[in-house]
Every structure is written in structure tokens, then in C-alpha cells.
N, C-alpha and C positions, 0 to 999 in steps of 0.2 A: 511638553508643552515649552515653548520657546520665544526668548527676551532680547532684546538688542544689545545695555551692557550689563553690570553690575555689580562690580565691587564698592567699597565705604568711600573709596578716596575720589571714585568720578573716574576710573581711568578707564576707557575703553574699552568693551572686551565683547566679543560676538559665542555664545555658547547653546548648546540644543537639552531640551530630554528627549531620547528618542522613546521611539513608541513600545518596548520591553519594557521603559517605565510607565506606562500608561495605567493609569485606575480603572479598575473592573469595576462590577456591580457587585454595590453593600444590599441596600433594602429599604431600611427607615431611616429614620432620620436618628444624629448623633453624635454623627462624625464633623459631621459637615461643624459643627461648634468646635472641634477642637481645631480645626483648622481656618475658621476662620478668622477666632478673636485675632487683632491686633497688638493689645497695650497684655500688660501684664493682669492678675488677676484680680476682679476690684470687688469680691465679693456677690455680685452678683449675677455667680456661673458660669461668667465668663475664664479664659484659659487662653493664660498667655501664651502668644507669638511665639512660631520656631520659626529660627532661617534655615530653606531648602537652597539647601549647596550642589543637590547631588541628584542621581536619580530620585526618583517617587513611587513606590508601589505600596498599591493596597493591598496587595496578598488577594489579590480575586475578591474585595469588598465592593461596596457602590459608594460612592458621595453624593449626599443629598440634601434638599436646604442650608446652601454653602452658605448663605451670606453673603458678606467682601471675604474675598482673597487676595491678599496682597503680597511685592514680593519684597523685600529687606532691601533698600537703596537704589533700586530699579525700578523709573519712572516708565519704561518703554508699557504698550500696550501686551497681549500676550497674544502673540499670532495664532497657540497652535496651539491645542492639548487633545490627547486619547482617552478617549471613554467612550464605552457606548451609551452613558446616560450623559453625556457631556458635548457642548458644542463653544462655541465661541462667535458672535456672531460680526458686525463690520466696527465693532465701534471695542472691537476686544474689549466685550464685556462675555463673563464667564457664563452658562445658562448650566445646570442639572436637572432631567428631568423630574417629578415628583415619586412619591414609591406606589406600587403596583397598587390597582385600584381594590383586591381586596384584605389589605393592611393600613388598618385605623388606629389614627396614632391618640389618645383620645385629648390631647393638647392643643389638639387642631378641630377640638367640636366647642361649642359654647354650653356654660352649664356653671352656677354658683355652686356646686360641690362636684364631685369621684359620681356619683349616683347619677346628676343630671347630666351631662356630659356621657355615659356610659348610657342611657338611655336614647340622648341623642343621635348615639351611635347605632345602639339599635334599631332607632326609621331610620336609619338610611343603610339598612342590609338592601338591599333588591329581592324580589320574590323570584324565586325559579319561576321560568316561563310552565314549565310540562308537568310542576307536582305540587301543590300545594304548600307550601314548605318556603324557608328558605332558603337563596342559594345557600349549596356551599361552601366550604372550603373558607370560610374567613377566620383573618386572624388581630385582636383586638390584642396590642402593646398599648401597656401602661407605667409607663415612666416615672421616677419620680420629678413631682411639678419646680417649676420655678414659682420664686416665692408670690412673686408678682401676679401668679392666676387666683383669681378669685378665686378658684374652689379650694388654692393650700387652705392648711395650718397656720393659726397665726403665729408664728416664731418658729416653726419648724417644717424641716422638706417631708411635708407629707400631706395626703390629702384628707381632706372633710366628705364624711360620708352619711346621711339624715336620713335616707331610705330605704327600700328596699330594693333591689333590681330583681327586678321576675324573667327568666328566659321561660316559654313555653312556646307554644304553636307550632312543638313539633322543628320547634330549628334544626340546620342540619350541620353538626359539624363547627361548633365554630370553639379558637384556642384564642382563650387569656391569656398574653401572658405578663408576668408582675413583677419580674425578677426580685430584689428585694424589697420595693416600694413598701414604704409606710402607708399605713390606711385606718383615719380614726372615725371612732360611731363617737359622732359629736353633739349625737337628740338622742335618744331612746327611739327603737328599733326593731323591729321583732328578727328580722336577719340581714345581714349584707346582702346576700344570695339567696335566691327561691327560684327552684330550678324544674320547672314541672308541673305547675298549679294547676293546670286546665286540661292536661293531657300528656302524656307519657310523650319525653322530651328524648332527641340523640345525640349521641355524639357531642357533649358539649364537657372541657375538657378546662381543667386551671391551676394555669401553672406560676408558682412560686406569689409574694406578696406577704406584709408581716399584718396581720391584722390585731388590731386593741381595739379592745373595751373597757368602759370604766362603770359596771351592774348594768348599762344600759342594754343591752343583748337580753330582747324576754323570749327567744325562744332558742335561735342557737345560731352560731356564725353560719356556717352553709345549710339550706334548708334543704330535701330528694324529696319533692313529694311525687316522682315516675321521672323515670331515665333510663334510656339503654345505650351499655358501649360510651360510659364516662371512669373521666381520667381525672386526678387532685393527685398533683403532687411537686413536692419542695415549702407546702404552707408554713405559715405560722400566724397561727390563731392563740391571743392573749386576752387571760380578765384579766385587767390592771389589780381591781378589790379584791376581795377576799373572797375564801373558797365556796363552794357550790351556788355564786349568786348568777351563771348563767346557766338556762338550762345544759343546753350542750354543745359541743363545738362541733363536730357534724350530725345533720340529723336525717334518718334517711327515716321519713315516714311513708311507706307505701300506699299512695291512692288509686294507680292507675298500674302499678306491677312494675317492677324492674329490674333487669339485670345487666349482667355486665360492669359494674362498678369498681375500681380495681383505685385504691389508694398508697399512696406508695410516699416517702424520705418526708413527711410531715410530722409536727407535733402542737396539741394543743395544751392549752394548763388554765387555769380557774375555773371547768367547768365540772359542774356537777356528772356526768356523762361525757368523756373524751369523747367518741364515736356512739352515737344510741340509732337503733334500727326497731321503730318500735310500726305498729298498724295504723293505718289512716285508713282504712277498710276494709272489714274484714273478707270481701270478695276474695282478697291478693291472693292466688295461687303459690302455695306450698311457706307465708312467709313475705317480711318485707328484704329481706335476704336471698336475693337467689343470685346464684352467681358471683359473689363479695371476696375480694383480697382484700386485705388490706399487709402490708409489710413496711419493718422500719421505720413505725409506728411510737413517737413517744407523748403518751396522752396521759393529767392524773389532775388534780387538782378538786377532785371533789367526791365521789361514792364507787366511780369505774371507772377504767380508761378504757374501754368495750362493753357497750352490753345489748347483747342481739334477740331479741323476742322473735323466734318462729325465723325459717329459712334452709336452702340448701342451697349444698355445694361452697360452701366459706372454709376459707387458708386463711387464716390468723398467722404470719410471723415473722421473729427480731420486735416482741413490746413488751417494751420497757418501762418502767416510772420509776418514780421519786427523785431525788433532787435540793428541792425543797419544797414547805406545802405549798404551795401551788402547782409540784407538780406529783402529788399523793393521791394515793386512794386509802379511803378510810373501811370500805369492806371488800370488792372484790379486785383483782386486775379486769381478768375477761369473765363475763356472764350472759350465760345463755338462758332463756326464758321460753315459755311453751305454753302460753295467754289462749292460743288458738290452732297454731300449728308446731310442732315440735320443730327445732331444730336438727339435719338430719346431713352428715356424709361431713364432717367437719374437722376440718386441721390444725391441730395447732401447735406452736413447738417455739423454741426460744423465746417465752418468758420471763425477762430477769425483773431486776430492784437494783438500781442504782441506789440512792438511799431512800429508803420511804420517812418519815418523819412522823409515821404512827403505825402503830401497832394492824393489821387490817385483817382478816378471814383466810382468804386464800387467793393463790396465782389463779385460778381457772375453777368457776362456779358453776355447774350443773344444775339448775334450781326445777324446780315443780310448784308452780303457782298458780297448778288449780285442783291441791289437794287430792290430786290421785284421780280428782275426775280429765284430765284431759288426753290426748298425745303425748306417746311416751318418746324423748329423746332417743334417733336409733343413729349407730355410727359415730360414733365420737372419740378423736384420738391427739395425742396429747405426748408428746415430748419435749424433750429437755426445760423442767422449770426447777430451777433453782434461787429462790429466797431464801432471804433474812429473818424479815418482819410481818409475815403471814405466820398464821397458826398451820393451815393445812398447805401444803405444796394446790389438791387439787379437791374440791368436798362437790363428791356426784352423786346425784340420788336421782329417779323414774329414770331410766337410760337404757333401754333393752341392748344394747351394744355397745362396748367400750373398748379403748385399751388404750394402756399409758406406759411412757417405762421415761428412766431417767429425773427422776422426782426427787427434790429437797425444798424443805421438810416433809416427813411424813407423808403422805396421805389419806382425808378421810371418804368411804365407799358408805352410803349410804343400803337401807337392806334392799331395795326396790334395786338396787342398780344389776346389770348383768356387765362381765367382761375379766381380762385381766391387767394386774397394776405388780411392774417390777418397781422399786426404789431402792433407795441406800437408808441404812441407818444404823449410827455407831461403826462406819465403814465393813457391813454385811450388806450382800443385796440380800433383798427378801422379794418375793415370790406372792400374790395373791391373786386366786379364779374364785368368779363365782355360777353356778348354775353348775352345767356340763362342760368339763371339758378332757380331752387329752392332749398327754406327753408323748412326741415320734422320738423314738431312739434308732438309730439304722434305718430311715424309709419309712418305719411301719408303728401304727401305736401300739406301747408296751403296758400304758398307766391311763386309766380311764376314772374320773371322779364323776358320775352323776351326784345329783340332790340329795341324793338321800344313799347312796351307796356306793362303794367305791371294788375295781375290775382291774384282775392284772388282767388280759393278753394273753394268752400263751403259756399261763402261767397256773391252772385250774383255780380259780377267781378264786385269790388268795394273796397272802402278803407274805412275803418271804423275809426272817428276820434273822440276823448273826448275831453268833453269839459275841459278848466283850470282846472275848482273845481273837479277831478274828477269826480264826478255824475251823466254823463249822456253821452252816446256815440251814433252816427249818421253817417250810411252810407251815402255816395255820391257815385254817381252811375246813369250810362247814359241809359235809354229803348231803346228798341228797335226800336222809333221814334226818338232819339236824342235828346229826351230831359232829363235835370240835374234833378234826383230825388235826395230827401234827406229826407232818412225816419228813425226815433230814434229805436236802436238795443236797445232791453228786455232783450234776454234771453242769455249771452255768445258771442256772437258773430253770430251767425246762424243767414241764412237771416230770414226774418219777412216780416207777411203780407199777404194779398188776393193774392191767384194766378188768380182763379175765382168765383166769389160770382153769377153771369148770372144778372148782373142788366141791363146790356144794355140792354135786350130786345131782343138781335138777335144772333146768329149763324152763324153770317160773320165768325170769327175766323174758322169754321170749313169745317172740306171737311169730304166726305161720305155721309153715308143716312141720310143728318137733317131734311128729309120730313117727318121719325119717329119721331120726338121729338118737343115738344112746351116748351116755358117758360110763365109761369104763377105766379101769385101769390095765386093759391088754396095749399091746404097742400100735403105734410108736407113741409115746406120753412126752412131752418137752421140759414140764413144770409141774414138780407137784406130784403129783401117785396116779391121776385121770387125765382125762383127754376129750375128746368131743369126736361121733365117729359118725358119718353117715351108714346106714345099714340097709336104704332102700334102691343105690344105685338113680337116681329118679336127678331131678333139678333141685326139689325141695328146698326151698326160697324160708328161713327165719332169721329174724333180726328183733334185737335188742335196744330197744329207745331210753329204756325206765325201769330200778330197777337196780343198777351196779352202783360203785362210787362216783365212776367219773367216765369221762368220752373222750373221744381225743375232737379235735373241731379245727380248724384253720387256722393254722401257726405254729402247729404241733410234727412234732415228729415222735411216730409209737411202730413196732413192728410184730409181727404175728407168727408162729410157726405154724407150717401147712404140708400134708402128703399125699400124695398117691393110696389108695387104697385096692386090694384086691377087691373091693364092693364099686368103687367108684375111681377115673380115674382123669376127676379135674381136681383142684387144690388152688387154693385162695382164700379173698375173705373182702366181707362187702364192709366197707365203710359212712360216714353220711347219712348214713339210712334215714329216710324220714315215715316210710312205716315200706310193707314190703314192695312198693309198688314204684319206689323212688327213693336211687343210692347210686353207691358210685363201686364198683369193683372189680379187682387184680385178682386174675387166676391165669393159670396156664394149662391148656386143652391142647389136648394130642389130636393132629390133624394126619392125613395120609402121607406126606413128605418126611412127619418132623414136629416136637412139642413148638408148641407159640402163647407165650407170655402176651397178654391183653389184657386191656386197659378200659372198662366200657362204665356208661353212666346211661341207670335206668329212669328217664320222666314220666309219670303213668302209665305204666306198664309197658315202655316203649323205648327199645336200646339201640346206643350209641356207642361203638365202637369208637376212640379216642386215638390209640395209639397201638403199638404190637410188635412184635421184635422175636427170631429164633433162639430154642434156649433146647436143652436135651435135661430129663431132671430122671430119680429111679424112683421106682416102688415103696413103701414102705419106711421111705425115709426124710426128715422134717426138712422141709429152706425154709431159711426167712422170708420173708417179705418185707421190706424195709421201706415204710411212705414217709418223706417229708411233704409236709399236708401246708402250704405255704399262705398265707394271710392277704394273699388274689387273688386264690387261682389257682396255683401255678401243685402240682401235684406230680411229682418222682415217686417210682418206684421203683426199688434193684432188688434183685433174688437175690440170695446167697445158699451158697452150700455150707455143706455142717462143718467145715475147716470158714468158712469168713470169707471164703473169697468170692466175688460177684457170677455169676453166670449170664445175668442177661437186667435189663433196665428198657422201661417206657416212660412218656415224661406227655403233659398235655400241660394246658392253661385253662380252667374252667372254674366258674361261681356261681355254676345253677344252686351247690350247697356249699354251707360256711359253718355245719354242723349237725351233726345229727348221730345214730346208733354204730351199733356193729353189726357184725351176722354174715351169713354164707349163702352163697349159691352153688348147690352141687358141690360141696367137698372132700375128698377121702377122711383129711383127718385133720383139726382146729387145735392149739395150746399156745399158752402163754402168749397172751395180746397185751401189748407194755408199751407205756413210752420207754422215750430211748433219752 
């Protein structure tokens, strides 16, 4: 900007504002009002003038709607003004281009109320050339009104609103920028905005705005009837009258299918439901809430802060109520219902109460409104609920799966809900599970709770009890005959005791070629007075799958003593036996170049070698086959000589069998089969 004189005393001086002080692009009206005033504020919205005695830089913003621009004590015409949207004509008049065609300021449009102005804006939006909807990418700006505007409320810097504004016809990408503009419902209306009343509408975004009502909103402040990809942010919706006098702050009553609705940083007061999702049509898949995200939400003043009837993929985070009656709830902060479809895949976190003005039921209520006839809620995840005036932190029923943690006060779980809960009660963390659950430690399941049974894997299907002095532990279990058995546990909780030592003198518990074996007291004997010997020299498979007190299974460590005899050169043991056609077995077998330790499995009569190693054994000597049978199919077999030294080992991973009986496939002698 260039002038011919400047000082207030009339002294002549030339100065120039260089181009580095030029004004850049801004976008919309507003800054011009600050720059154009030539007197002190007069109560009509004009700002006091400012003397510019140095370079002026608008920091990349633009100037539009300038009105008048003067320089103090300088009557020279402006000769030059740098800026992409500015020019000076021959008479020295500064001109500024208007806003882009895609930005619409409601003050530029006629109307006796704000809703009339908005309808005129929508009517002026161009239609797309190639698609039957409005051209996307338009921004509608709603600044505070001039008090002289006919749409302004009497005596208030606020807009009057008297009829719903409908956004339909698949309108594309409309952005409403409202800042902290005050907007009053001055007549009884159903809603301020109605989104998608005729068909699903895409990309509608509402940012800002302080909306007020006096018991004159019949349905909701914002009414969504079918939308895709909508954002609502920084809105303040307040009913100034008594509690419950407005049905909902934001209502999602889906008629056409809705998805990707995101609500952030929004507050609702004085409504029966701060946010309400309900069915507009039973044909909507999944429910009205599909891909719904609500975060940093403050809403109350009625029964619920958020009530959702059916939906999928829902995330609710940082939900808070309380402060005074118009921000408090009387039933639940969050309530999920299932009148037509269930809610599923729901994540709820950080539910808090600032100071609720009354007692209420719960922070999160998962309710069945069908008396057991409708679908079950499925996949409800809740964490971090901390309340003071609620009876329960959560109240869950009719859910096929849920998981929740960090709750105060204690939760309530109905008998028809299945899931897991962790909460604190008087400084003690408690954990309850429903239906069947496994508790894992060290990477494998160790404790299983079924609906009507308790199993301790790797522990003989029994419970381990510790004496009061902590010095001894005993396992209590029931054997296959129904007898109660108590046995001392000596080595860290694994099953202990003899599996088979052939002391009963017969093979009544075995099937297969039992005639090829005998039980007697001749050497070698490993435990007690007798052992099993092969008398035929043949393969002679026998197995026991029932009748013994206990059998090894995946997760167990066990051992057996076996020997090569004059009658049979093989020695080993079979385990995991289903019958004589299906089992694992470890054996030592003589080959032309020496003995081989081999690990096999037999499936439907066919043999598969799993691993082998070279060893050397003596005849009529008992060797220990020590077997670690892992929970997930790891099988390690180590053979030890009478002094306990390892002479060879084989290993594999195979999950063909996870439990079963014991037996032999061609062994000279077998005894002392036992848990380790």
C-alpha cells in the first residue's frame, strides 16, 4: 500500500508498504469488519479503527467484503496494494474479490429466520452435471447475526429458527460451520435438522453451534433418517425447560441404512435420551447403528445419555453425565436394546459421572426387551466404569459373550449372560466367569471351568489342596470306579503315583494278543513283586484303555521300565492308545549295525516313524523310558540306564492323539509305569 503523506501534523513525507507486507488470501467475510471501521465501537457491531504505521501482514489470510478502508491523517489516494484478491482502480478505490463459489455465508441470503436462509442456500447449490445429486464440497458458514437482520432474535445475538431444515436427495459433502453461534427454536418444531428423510444421504457434517429450545422440540434437535459418512462435532444442544421435555438430542431413526456416523466433543442437556438410535424400518440390516463412533460425549437430563436399539460395530468412549438435573440421568448412562436385532461388536470405555443429581440404575445396561424371544447381544466389551450414584457399574443380561473390567461399583450379571468380569470390591479385585472358561499359565491351559464340571489339565482331573501349614498338598479326585481318591502331591503339582505295575496278576484290563504275555515274579522286576513278560517272541500288541485308575495324557510326564529278554529282543511302551490299531510307541530295536531307539505312531493300522537315534542296551536289564508328552503335541522320549544316565533320545511334535491308554508292541519285559 502506497501513500503521499502520513503524519497527523500535516508534514509531508513519502513512504511505501513493500510487497512483503502484502495481504494474502483469507476465504470468507469477517476480517473486513475489523479493518473497515473508522470510528470507535458504536454498539452496532463496528470495531474501533486502528492506525497502521508499519508493514501489514495478514499471515496468509485474505480480505473480503472490506467496505471502507482509510488511513489516518492521510488524504492521498492509495496507489498500490499487493494481494491476490485485491486491486486498486484508476480512482484509487481498493476492490476485494468475494468468497469462492463453494463457500456460502448465510448473511448473504434472504430470509426471515435462519431456517429460511438455509433453505435458500440449499436451493442455490448447483447440481452435479454427471450425477443426480448436488455438487459436493460446499461449506455453509453461519456466523453470529447482525442485530438488524430480520432473522435475528429480539435483543439477543442469536438466530431464530422456526421450521426443520431437510437435507436429502443424496446431497454430497456439505459442511456446516457454526462456531459458537447461538440458534433458538422460537416456534414449536419437530427438529432443527432432518438428514436423509427421502433416501440415504452422504457426507453431511455439522460443526459447532449452540442450539436452544424451550420445551418446543417435538422429536430431536438433530434427526437422522438415513446417512453415510456423517460427522457431528462441537455442538451444544440444550433444552432450557424441565427434564425429559425433549425426546432426544440426536436421534438416529434409520429408514434407509446408515453407516459411519461419528459424533465428537458434543454436549446435550435436558433430553430424555441424549443420543437415541431406534428403528425407523424393520428392514434395516443389523440395526440403526452400523459403524457408530461417539467420543467425548456429555449428555443427560432425562433417562439415558445414550440409548441404542440394535446395531453392529459400535465404539463409545469418554461418556460423562452429571453436574445438575439437566445433565443427569435417572436410569442408565448407556443402554443397549434388542427389539429387532441385537447389538454386537460393541466397545464401551471410560464411563464417568461428574455429579449425578439422583440415584440411577447403572453406567452400562445391556437389556433384553423381548422377554427372551429376540436375538442375544453378542460381543460387548466394557472397561473403566467409575460411578458414585449408580446402583451397579454395569447391568448385563441376555448376552452370548461379554468381557468387562475395571468397574465400580460392583456389576450385576443376569443368569442368561455369558462372559467374564473383573472389578474391585472394598480394595479386593474379583473375577467372575460364566459358562465355560480356561485359565492359562505359562502358555498352556491349566484350569478349566465348565458349566457343570471342573478340570485341572495335567493334574489327574482333580483338585490340589494345601494343608493349613503349607507343608503338604493332596490331590482329591474320583477314579474310574467312582471311588474318592486322596493322594499326596510331591513334585510341584503334576500327577503322581503308579499307572501300572502288574501286581494284580492278570491282564483283565487289556485287549489284543494277551495270550502272548504272562505276569510272574521272575527277573527282571522293576516295582513290587511281578512284571509283564513276552512269551511268544512275536509282535503281540496289547493295550489297556479302561480299568486302570489313571492314564497319561497330553501335558503329562511319565516313565516305564522295559527290558530285552531271551525271548524278545525289543523293549518299549505304547501310549495314547485308542485301540490296537491306533497309538504311539517308543521302542529299542536291534538292527544289523546296532540298536535303534525309535518313536512311531500307528493310525488305522499304518505305521509312521517319527524319529530315531542310535543306542546300545544289554539283555535282562531294565531301562527307563522317560516320556514328556506336551500339551500341544510335543513328545520327548529319553532312555536312561539303571544308574540314571541318558543313553539316547528322540522327539517330535504330533497331535494325532492327546489322550488314551497304555500297552506294548513286542517287548521283552515291562514294569513300573508311573507318573513322574
